[in-house]
C-alpha angles and dihedrals in degrees: 000000000000092000091050093050091050091055094054118079122217110266114193115229093215120071117200120206116236100027127255117348119224119208110238117213111238127198123232093231117128112248130182118253112264090242096046114125110258090352093284124165119236111277094015097098109128120234096018120107101170141348116274122185109214091202108039119190112243122200117248122245109298094013125113132191096204133038088226089065093058123099114275095258091062098044125098113276119235114261115245120235091240090057091049091051091050092052094045093049090057091226093295092136094059120087118195 
């Protein structure tokens, strides 16, 4: 049996398409995206200070984009110190 096993070569059961892959060393230098206009880096566009949407979306009557814009009765309530202590203790103080 040993002689037979020495004659057989290892044949992997998984076949990868494209042959062996070689790791290519990459530099850490910042490069523009291939589809960037005029090969510009992000934030290097001249004449632009910040993004401005010429047609901003406004919420309809009775709609809000943020919970902080809601009336006080619908906002999150402040968490009490005792609740914070209970959560941080992991329930170790309670005996069932």
